[in-house]
N, C-alpha and C positions, 0 to 999 in steps of 0.2 A: 446347381451347385452353390454352396454358400461362399460368399466373398469374404476372405479374412479381413478383420479390422485393420485399418491403416495404422502405422506406427505414429505415436504422438510427435508433433513438430517441436523441435528444440525452441525454447523460449515461450511456448504456448502455456496456457494455464493448465495445471493438473486438475483431476477431479476434486470437487469440494470435499474437505474432510468432514468427519462427524463434528457436530457443533461442540461437543465436549472437548475434542482434541483442539479445535481452534481456540476455544475460550481458555483452556488450560495453557496453551501457548501464549496467549495475550497476557495471562496472569503472571508470566515470568518477567514482565517489564520491570526494569530497574533504571534509576537515574544514571546517566552516563557522563554528560558534561553540559555546560551552558556557555554561550558566547554572544557578545553584543555585535560582533562583526563576522562576516563570512570567513575571512582569512584566519580567524581564531579557531574555527572548527577543525577537528582532527580528520584526516582522510579515513574514509570508511570503505571496506572491501566487501560489504554485504549489502543486500537490498535496503534502500532507505525510503521510507514513506512519510511524506510531509502532511501535516494537518494545518490548514489555513482557514481564515474566515474573519468576518467582521467581529469587532469586540461585542461581547454579550450575545453571540450566536450560539453559545453552549459548547464551545470547543473543548475547554478543560473538562467539563462535565462528561462529554462524550468519551474523551480519552480515559478518564477515571472509571467510567462505567464499563468500557471495553476491557480494561485491565483488571477490573474488580478491586481497585485500590482507591480509597477515598481521597487521598491527597498526593497522588503521584504528579499530576499536572496542577500547577498553581492557578487557582481561580481567584483573581484579585477582586476585592470588594469595590474597587474603582476601575471599571472597564477601561482598557487602554494603557494600564500601568505595567503590564508584562512586556518588557522591552527586549528580551533576549530570545535567542533560538535555543531551545532546550532539547537535548537528545536523550532518548531512552533506549536501552538495549533490550533485545528479545532473544530468547533461546533457552532450551532446557539443558539441564546438567552443566550449566556454566559455559556452554558453547554458544556464542552469539551468532545468530543466523539472520538477524534483521535489526533495523533501527527505526524508531519512530521519532520524527522531528516535529516539535510543537513551535510554530512560528508566531511572532507577535500578532495580536489582533489589529485590525485596521478600521478606520472610519469613525472613531469615537470623537464626538464634537468638542469635548472639554479639553482635549489635548492640543497643545500649541501647533501651529502650522509647520514650524520647523521640525518638530518631533515627528509629525505625521510624514513629512517628506523623507526624513532620514530613515524611519522604520520601513516605509514602503519601498525605498530604494534597496535596503538590505534584503527585504523579502524578494523583490524582483531579481536581484543578482543571484540569490540562492536558487530560485526556481528556474532561471535560465541557464546557470552555469554549474550547478552542483553536480559533480561526478557521482555516479551510483544512485542518483535519484530514480527510483523505480515507479513510484506512484504518488498521486496527490489526492488528498481528501479535502474537499471544500465544504465547510459547514455553513449552513444557511437556515435562517429562521423562515419557515414556510409562510408565516403570516405577512412577511415583508417581501418574499420572493427574491429573485436575483437583483441586487442593486447595481447601480452604475459601476461601483468599485468591483463587485463580483464579476461583472461583464468584462471590465478592463483586465482583471486577472485571467479570465478565460482566454482573452486575446493574447496575453503575454505567454501563456503556456501552450497555445495551440500548435506552434511548430514542433514542440517536443512531443505533444500528444500524437501528432501525425506521424512522428518517427517511432511511435510505439510506447510512449510513456502512458501508464495507466492513470485513469482519472475517475473519481467518484464524487458525486454531490450527495451529501447527507443532509436531509431535511430534518432538523432537530425539532424538539418540542412538539412532536406529532400528537401528543395527548391533548394539545390545545385545539385541535381540529376535529370535526366530525368525519366519519368515513367518506361522506360525499365530498367534503372539502379536501381531504387527503387525496382522493382520486383525481380531483381537478388539478391540484397543484403538482401532482406527479406528472400528469399529462403535459402541463405547460412547461415544467422544468426540463422534461426530456427533449422538448423541441429546441431548447437552448443549450443542451449539454454537450454538443459538439462531438457526439460519439461516445461520451463517457456514460457511466451508469448512474442511476439515481435511486436512492433508497430512503424510505421514511425511517425515523429513529425517535425513540422516546426513552430517556433514561428512567423516567418515573414508571412507565408501564413495561419497560424492557422490550419494547417493540423494535424489531430490526437489529437488535444487538447481535444475535447469533449470525444473521446474514452478513453483517459488516465484518465480523471477526473471521468468518469463513472466507470472504473475498480477500481480506488482507493476508491471510495465510496463503492463499493461492498466489497472490502477487509476490510474496516473499519466497515461494518455493516453485519457480517455473520449471517446466520440463527441461532436463539437461540433455545435451547432445549425447547420443549413444556412441561409445567408443567403437571405432572401426574394428570389425572382427578379422582375424587372420584367416586367409583361405584355408579351408579344411584340408588336412593332410592325413592320409591313411595311417601314418605312423605317429602323427601328432608331434613329431620331432623329438619325442622322448627316448626312443630306442631306434637303433639302426634297422633298416628293413632286412628281413631274413629271406634268403633265397627260397622260393617255393618249389616243391618237387614237381617234375613234369610228367612223371608216370611212365617215361620211356627210357630211363637210364640204362646204359649198357652194363652187362655183367661181365666180370673178368674171370 
């Protein structure tokens, strides 16, 4: 006898959508707001997905490629100059169902130490305490691998990841590596991902774009709890029960 499939667990990921659906959803991204401090950000009641990474890791390019918009995320000519948290809304027909957060890049040597400390503290506060944060996308140049700052970030978010926060490492600029080099860096990075996923990505070759878009769509649309069904009732409560003939009524 065939065992019926089990019902999806609330909060788990739904099946991946068709790539066209995911990319169409990403294309709805619009600028929402910007803030230099965490307390300036508005409360958000939909899933929020943060993009973080070292300056010059290709974060802005990744966001613009995923959303198919050339200038949605600001790519400064001087890495480390983007100092704000920028939020972008997602959702079709004007109904916001998710938000992307572009966090300031970190680790650029030309920035003053005081600025580095301030930006990193803002980012840490966001990652640790932001309500509604559903997932984190860490952008990493595979030619450099995970740096000390990347490892420090992983440690900061580890408690939330263990509690269910989604986590993805995107290895950008994959077109700079051979297939053998890609396979090697994928294997090494997965060992340090702490249970998160790892994907290769190339804005130039469009490698991994559909995969990342589909995963983000899944993050933003988790399986919802099924409403408890009312116990079945023969009359369904819509009409009073009618007496049924017994077949042995007396005749007068």
